[in-house]
N, C-alpha and C positions, 0 to 999 in steps of 0.2 A: 438464458442460454441452456440448451439441452445437452445432455451427455452425447458425446459423440461428434443388382444387375440381372439382366434377364438370363436365366440358365435354361438351356434346352432340356426337355424331358428326355429321360433315357429309357430305352426299352428293356435292356438287360445288361449282360456282362460287358458288352463292348459298345462304345459310342457309335450308334448308327451303323454298325458293321454287320452284326447278326440281326436279321430282321425278325418279324413277328413269328413266322413259322418255326424258326430255330429256337426262339424264346419259348414257345409252347412246347416244343419237343424236349428241351432240357428241363423245363419245369415239371413236365409229366414224368420224365425220367427220375427226377429227384423225389417227386411225390410217391412214385411206385416203391421207393425204398423205405417209406415210413409205415409204421404199423397201422396208423389211422390218421385222420386229418388233425393237424396240429391246431390246437384251440387256445391261444393265449387269451387272457381276460380282455374284456371290453368289446372286442370285435373279431371277426373271422380273418385269418391270415390269407396271404396271397397264394400259399402253396395249395394246389388242388387236392380235393378229397381222394384218399386212396383206400383200397380194401385192406383187410388184415393180411399181414405177411408173416410167414413162419420165421422169417429172419429178423423180425422186428426187435428193437431194443426194449428195455423195460417200460412198462406203462407209466405215463406221467401222472404226477399228483398235482393237485391245485396249489397255487402259490399262496403264501400268507397275504393278508390284506395290506395294502399300502396306503398311507395318507394321501389324499388328493392334493394336487398342487397345479399351478399353471404349467409346469414343465413335466407333469406326470405323463407316463406312457399311456396313449389312448388306443392306437392301432398300428399295424404294420404300414398301412397306407399313410399314416401321419408322418412316418419316417421318410417316405418318398417325398412328401411335401417339403420337409425340412431340407432335403438335398436339393430340390428344385429351387429353393430360396438361398442356396449357397451355404447351408449350415450342416455340412456332412459330419463334422466333428460332434456337434450336439446330437445329431441323429444316432451316431454310434455310441455316444455316452448313454443315451436313454435305452438303447438296445442292450448294452452291457448290464445296466441296472435291472432291466426286466428279465433278461435271460438268466441272471443269477438266481432267480427265484424258482427255476425249474430244475429237476434232476438232470445232471449231465448225461448226455447221449439219449435222453428220452425224445419221443417224436416232437414234443413241443419245443424242446431245447434245439433240436435240429431245424425247426421252422425259423428260429432266430438266426441260426448259422446260415441258412439259405438267404435270408434277408441281408445279413452282414456282407456276404460276398457280392450281392447285387449293389449294395450301397458303396462298397469299396471300389467296385468297377465303375459305377456311374459317376463317381467323383475322381476317377483317374488314378486311384491309389493302388496301382498294379503291384508294386513291390510289397506293400502291406498284405495284399491279397495272397501273394505267393507265400510270404512268411507265415501268415495265419493258417492257410490251408495245409502247408507242410507240417506245421505243428500238430494239427488235428489228425492228419493221416499217419503221422509217426506215433501218436499216443493212443488212438482208438484201436481196440482189439477187433480185427476183421471178423465179420459174421456174428459178433457178439455186441460190440458197442458201435459198429458201423456196418451197414449192409453193403453188399457188393455194388448195387446200383447207386447208392449215395457216394461211395468211394469213386466210382467212375465219373459221377457228376463233378466232384471236386477236381479231379484230374483234368477233365475237359475244360473247366474254368482256368486252370493253370496254363493249359495250352494257349487259350485266348490271351491271357496275361503276358506270356512270353512273346507272342506276336505283337502285342501292343508296345512292348518294350524293345521291339526290334531284335529279338533273340530267337531267330528261326530254328537254330540247331536243336536246343532243348525242346522247343515246341514240336518239331518233327519227330524227335526221339520218343517223347511221351505219347504223341498221337498214334504213331506206328505201334508202340508197345501195347497201348490200350486196344487198338484195332485187331492186332494179331493174337492177343492172348485173352480171348473172351472165355470165361468159364462156361461149362456145359450147363444147359437148363436155364440160362438167362436170356431173355428177349432184349437184345441190344440194338435192334434195327433202327430206332430213332437216333440213338447216339452215334451209330455208325455213319449215318448220313452227315451229321455235323462234323465228325472227325475227318471224313474224306474231303469235305470242303476246306477244313482247316489245314489239311496236308497240302492241298493245292496252294493255299496262301503261303505256307511255309516255303514251298519250292519257289514261289515268286520272290519272296524276300531274299532267298539264297541266290536269286538270278539264275536258277536252274530251269530254264524255259522248257527244255526237252521233257524233263520229268513232269513238269506242270501240265504239259499237253497230254502226256500219256495218262496221268491221273484223271485229267478232264475227260478224255475219251472213254476210259473205263467206267467212270461215273455215269456218263451219258448212256452207255450200253446197259448198265445195270438198272438205271432208273428212268429209262426213256418213256415208259408207259405208266408212270406213277405221278401223283400230284406234285412230288418234289421237283419234277422237271420244269414246272412252271413257277417255282418259287422265285420271288423277286431277287433275293440275295444271290441265288444260284445264277440267275441271268447276269447280274453284275459281275460275278466272279468269272463267268465265261467270257464276257466282254473284255475284262482286264487281261486275260490270257491272250485273247485274239489281238488286242492292241499291242501287247509285247511282241507278238510275232508278225506285226505289220499286216494283219488281215482285217483291214479297216471296214470294208463293206460288210463283212460277216458280223463284225461287232455291232454295226448300225442295225443290221437285220435282227440280231438277237434282242436288241433293246427297243425295237419299234413299238411294241405293245406296252412298254413300261412308262408310267406317267410321273414317277417321283422326280424331284429336282435333280438328284444325284444321277439318275439314269439319263435324264435329258442332257445334262452337262457332259456325261461320259460319251454319249452318242455324238455330241458336238465336237468333242476332242477327236473322235475317230474321223469325222468329216473334215476337220481342219488338217489333220495329219495326212489324210489321203490326197488333198490338193489345197494347200494353204493359199495359193494365189487366187483360187476361185471360191473362196469361202467368205466373201464379204457379206453374204446374206446371213451367215451364222453370226458374224460380228454385230450386225444390225439387230438380230433377234436377241442376242445376249444383252446388248445395251438397253433394248426396250424392256426386257425382264428386270434388269437392275434398276432402271429409272422408275418403273412402276412400283417396285418394292420400296425404293427410297421415298417416293411420294406417299406411299401408304404409311411408312414409318412416321413421316411428318404429320400426316392426317391424324394418326393415332395419338401422337404426342399433343397435338392441339386439342383433340376431343377430351383427353384426360385432363388437360389444363382447365377446360371450361366445364368439366364434370358432366359430360354427356352420359346417356344411359349405358350401363355396362354391357347390355346385350348387343348393342351396336359395336362396341369395342371388341367383344368376344368374336363376333362374326368376321370382323376385319382381321383380327389377330390370326385367325385360322388360315388366312391367305398369305400371311407373311412368310418369307423365306427364312429358314434357319441360318445360323452363322455358317454351318457347314455348306449349305447350298449356295450362299453368297460367295464363299471361298471357291467353290467348284466352278461357278460361272465366271468368276474372275480368272480362274486358271485357264479357261478356254481362251480368254483375251490374251493372257500371258503367253500361252502356247503358240497362238497364231503370230503374235509379235515376234516371238523368238524365232519361229520358222521363217518369217519374212525379214529377219535381220533388222528389226526396228527396236533398238535397246530403249529408246525413250518410252514407247508405249508399253514395252515389257516391264519397265521400271514402275510405271504408274499402276499397272495391274498388280505387280508383286507387292508394292507398298500397301495397296488395299488389302491384299491377302494377309500380310503380316499384321495389319492393324486389327484383324479379327482374333488375334491370339493363336493358340496352337490348334489349328484345324487341318493340319497337313495330312491326316488320314481320311479326309472327306471322300476322296475318290478311290481310296484303297492304296495298296502297296505299289510303290514305283512312281508316285505322282508328287512326292513331297519335295518342295523347294523351300529354301529358308534364307536366313540372313546372309550366309556366305555368298549366295547367288546375287542378292541385292547389292552387296559390296562390289561384286564383280561388275554388275551393270553400271553402278555409279562410276567405277574406275574407267570402264569402257567409254561411257559418255564424256567423262572428264578429259580423258586422253584425246578423244576425237575433237572436242571443243578446243583444247589447247593447241592441237595440230592445225586446226582451221585458222586459228589466230596467231600461228607461228610463235608460240611461246616455247621457251627453252627450258629443258630440265634443269632444275636448280634455281631458276628465277622465281623464287617463292613470292616475291612482292608483285611480280607481273601476274601470276596466277590468281593471287588474292584480289588484286585490283579488278581483273576481268570478272571474277565471281561476283563482287559487290556491284559491278556495273549492270550485269545481266539478271540479277535476282528478280526485279519486278516483272520482267517479261518471260524469263526462262528459269524458273526456280529449280527444275530438275537438272538442267545443264549446270547451274551454279552449284548445286549439291554435288554433282560429279566432279567439278573442279576442286571443291573442298575435300572430297574423298581422296583425290590424288595426293593432295598435300598432307592430309591426316595420316595416310598410310605410307607415304614415300619420302616426305621431306627429311632432310638430314639434320634439321635443327629442332630442338624440343619446343621452342617458342612457336615456330610455324605449325608444328603438329598440333600443339595445344589450341592455338587460335583457330585452326581449321576444324578441329573436333567441336569446339564451342559453336562455331558458325553453322556447321552441319547439323548439330542437334537443334539449334534455333530454327533452322529451315524445316527439318523433318517433323519437328513437333507441331508445326502449323497444320499438318494434315489432320483429318478426322481421326481421333484416337491416336494421334501422332506419337505420344510417349510410349505406347505399346510397340510401335515400330522401332523407336530409339532403344527400348529395352531389349528387343530381339537383336538389333544390330550389335549392341555392346555386351550382351550377356549370353547370347546363344550363337556366337560366331567364333570360328577358329582364327579369324583375322585379328582379333583382339587378344594379345598374348597374356596380359595381366591387367586386372582392374587398376592396380597402382600406377600403371602407365598413363591412365586417362587424367585429364585435368580435373581438379577437385570440383569445379562447377558442374561438370558432367555427372560425376558420381553423386553429387548433392541432388541433382534433379532425378537421378535414378532412385535415390533413397525416398524422395517424395512420392514418386510413382509407385514404388513397392509398398509404401504405407497406405496410399489411397486404394490400391488394388488388393490389400489384405495379405501381401507376401512378406510376412514378418521376418521369416528366416532370411530371405534375400536382403531385406532392409538392414538386418543385423550384420550380415556378411559385408555389405557395402560400407556400413558405418565403421567397421573395424579398420577400413582403409583411410578413414578421415579422422585422424587424431587431432587435427586443428581445423578451424573453419576456413573455407576458401577466402581468398583475399577480398573479394567483393561482397562477402556475406557478413551480416551483423552477427557478432559472437553470440548474442542472446538468442537470435533466431536459430543458429546452428545448435546451440546447447538444448533448446527445446526439442528439436528433432532427435537429437542423440538420446535425450532422456526418455522420450516417448518410445523409441526403438527398444531401449533397455527394459522399460516397464512392460511393454507388450511381449518381450521375449521372456519375461519372468525374472530379470535381474533387478529386483526392486531396490535393494540397497545402493547399487551403483547408479541407478536412475535418480534416486533421491539425492545422492551426493552431487550429481551433475546439476540438479535444480538448485541446490544450496549455492553452488559456485556461481550459477547464473544470477542469483538474486543478491549475493553478498555485497556487491559494489554498486547496486542500483539505488538511485535516489528518487526515481519516479518511473511509472509505467504508463504507456499510452494504451489505447483500447485494443490495438492489435496484439500487443505484448501480453495483456491480461488474458485475451482469448486463448493465445498459445499456451500460456502457463496453466490456465484453468483446464484446458483439454487434457494435459498430462495428468493433472490431479483427478479428473473424471475417470481416466483410465485406471488410476490406482483405486478409486472407489469401486469401479466395476469388478475388480479382482479382490475385493474385500480387504484392501490394505488401508483401512480407515485411520489407523494410528499414524501412518506415514502421511496420509492426506492432511490430517489435522496439523501435523508438524509443519507442513509446507504452506497450508493456508495461513498459519500464524505468522509467516514471514512477510505477508502482504499487509502494508499499513493502510488503514482506512482512509487516511488523508490523501493517498495516491489515487483514490477512486472517486468517480462521481456517484451520485446517490443510487443510480440503477445498478451499478456494479457492487456498491456496498450491500444492497439487499441480496444480491446473488451470493456474495461472500458469506453473509450471515446464514443464508439458506443452505448452502452446501456444507458449511461447518455443522449446521444442525443435523443434516443427513448422516454425516459420519458419526456424530455423537449418538444419534438414535441407533445406528447400526452397532455401536459399542455398548448399547444398553445404558447409556448415560442420559436417561430420559428427562430428568429435571433440567439439565443443561441444554439439551436439544430443544425443549419447550421454550426456554428463554430465548434461544437464538432464532427459532421460528418467529417468535413475536417481534424480535428486533428486525427481522427481515420484513415482516408485515408492515411495520411503521416507518421503514427507512425512507420511502418515497411519499407515502400517503399517511400522515399522522392519524387520520380518521379511520384508517384501515378498512376502507370500503371497496377499493378496486379489486379486480379479479385475482391478481397476484397476492394481495394482502389476505383476501378471504381464503385462498388455497393454503397460505402459510399458517393461518389461524386454525384451520381444520387439522393441519399437521400438528400444531402446538397442542390442541385439545387431545389428540390421540396420544401424544407423548405424555401429557399430564395423567391420562388414564393409566398408562403403563407405569408411571411413577407413583401410582396410587394416591395422587393428589386430587381426589374425587370432587371436592368442593370447587376448586379452581377449574377443573375440566367442565363441570356442570355449568358454571358461570359463563365460560367461553361458548359452550354450545347454546346456552340461552341467548346470548348476544347475537350469535350467528342465526339463530332461529328468527329473531326479530327483524333482521335485515334481508332474509331470504324470501324471494317471491316464488321460486319453483316449488310446486307441491311435492314433486318427487324428492327433491333435496330436503324439504321440511320433514317428510316422512322418515327419511334416513336419519336426520338429526334427532327426532323424537325417539327412534329406536336406540340410538347411541346413548341418549339420556336415560332411557329405561335400563340399558345395560349397566350404566353407572350406578343406578339405584340397586340393582341386583348385587353388584360387586361390593357396594358400600354395606348393604345388609349382611352379606356373607362375612365381611370383615368384622362387623359389630358382633355377629353371632360367635365368631371365633374368639373374640375378646371376652365375651360372656362366659364361654366354656372354660377359658383359661382362669378367669377369676373365681 
C-alpha cells in the first residue's frame, strides 16, 4: 500500500481575463520600477530586464548558500509548474524561504514579490493577495523602499482582485484614484490602458451600463489608431458591453476576427439572443464542438493508458478545450434553452456547467449562473411534472411514487419532483428522503458530486447544513476530502457528531479522524482512532486500508510517535501475511524517522520475511535495502556489510550492483573513521 487533476495554466493576475497584451504591459510596468534585472540564484526570473533607475532601492547582495534538496528552490518557473500541478501552498512556501535570503525591498526581493502576486492570483487566493499587498504598501517607504511604478503595479493588481471578488466599488475607487492622480514625470501610458479597461468592468459589475458605454466610447476615441484597439481582451470587453445593451449584431461584428474559444462562445451568445428561434445552427455547432472535445478527451485517456508517444499526446492536448471554454459553450446551450422556455435542456446544460467547478467568470461579468438557478429549474420541472400528473400539494407519497417510476426514462424530471419535496414538504422525513434521492440521482452525472457540492454548499436555498440528512453531509465530507478541501470537510464534520444511521461507526470514525489529522488536530484525531479500535476484535481488508490511510497522513506530517502508538493497536493475528509485512514496514518507517535505527532495521527485516522467508521477492529486497541503510545509521557496520553482501550476491542488475559496492565502500570509510577516533581516544 502506498501513502495516500488537470489545472489550466494561468497567464497572470486573473484567470483568463487579462490577456497576453495586458500581462506584458503590467510586467513591463513592474520591471521599470526595479533598479536592475532581479537575479535570484540558479535561473533568470520572469521579470524583464530594466535599466538603472534613480528611484531604485538598495542594491541586492548574494544570498548565503543553501543545502540542496529535492524541494530546494530552483527557479521562478519551477513555482509556476507547482501551481499548475495544484501545489500553490508548496510554491509559496519555497518562495518564502528563498525570498528571506535577500535584503528586504531590494530588486531581487521585489522579483519574488512580483511572483508571489502572480501565484496568489493564479490559484484564486484573492483575499490573501489584497491582505499581502496592503501590508506591503502600508510598510514600504514611498520613493525609498518602493518606487512609484511598483506601487502602481500593486494597486492595479488590487483592482483586479476586487473585481474577482465581486467588489466593484473599491475596484472603481482605486482605479479612478490611480488614473487621476498620476505623478509628473512618470510614463504611465501602459497602466492607463489597463486601468481604463478595468473601470469598464467595474461599471458592468455595478450594472451601470450608461457609464460603461461612455467609458467604452472614450477609450475607443483615445486608442482608435493604436495596437491596443485590436487587443483580444479589449474586443471581448467591447462585446460584453454591447451584449448588455442588446446590440447583438455589433457584438458579433466586433468578435468576427477573434478565434479563441471564449470569443466564439460570446459571439454565439449574441446570435442566440438576437433570435433564439432561428439559432438552431448555433446549437448544432456547439454540440459538434463539445462532442469532438469529449472524443478527444477519451482518445487521450486511452493513449495514456497504453503509453503511446508523449509527442502525440502533446499535439492532441493543445486542441483540447479548457474548462472555461467548455463552460462557455455550455452556457450558449443554456441561454438558448432559457430563451426558448425549455427548462429541461437548460437544466442539462447548467448541470454540465456546475460539474466543471467555479468557471462562472469564463465569459466575463454578467454571465454567472449558479446553484440557485439550478434549484429553480429543478423546481420548475418538478411542478410542471406534478401538474401534468394531477398531483396534489401535500401528497408527498404520490410525488415520491411518481419520481421512482420515471427515474429510468426521465431522470431530470424525477430530480425535479424530488427537489419540490426536498424544498417544500412539511414533514422532515419527506424532506430528508427527497434530499437523499436527489443526491443519488445528481451524483450519477459526470463529476456529479461537484454538482451536489454546489447545490448544497453554494446556494441560498439551503438554510443550514444541519438541516440536511446526515447521509448527504457524509457524502459531502467524502467529496471534500477527495478534492482536497480540508477546511470544508472539517466544517461539515462538525455537524456530524454521530454517524448516520446507515453508516458503519468504524467507517464514520475513520473519516472523522482523517479530517482532524489533515486539519492539524492530531490529538483529537488520535483519540477518535483509539475509540474506533478499542472494541474491535478483528479487521477486514477494507477497514485496514482505511485505518492505515489515516496513519499514513500522520506520518506525512511527521507525527511518527502518534503513528507508532496507533500501529501498535493492530494485532498481527488480525492480518493476513501481506498486511503483516506492511505493518512491519510502516512501523519501521516511523522508527527510522525518529532515529531509532536499530529498531527500524529489525522491523524492516521482519517485513522482508513476512511473506517470503527466503527474502528474495521485490518487496523483501526493498525492505532489506532499507534495513541495511538503518544498520549503517545505527553504526552496526558489520551487520550492514553482511546484508549488502547478501544483496550483492542475488542482484543481477549491474547498475544496482555498482550502487551496492559503493555503499559497502562507504561502510569501510565509516568503520575506519570510527577506529581512528577510538585510537586517538586511547
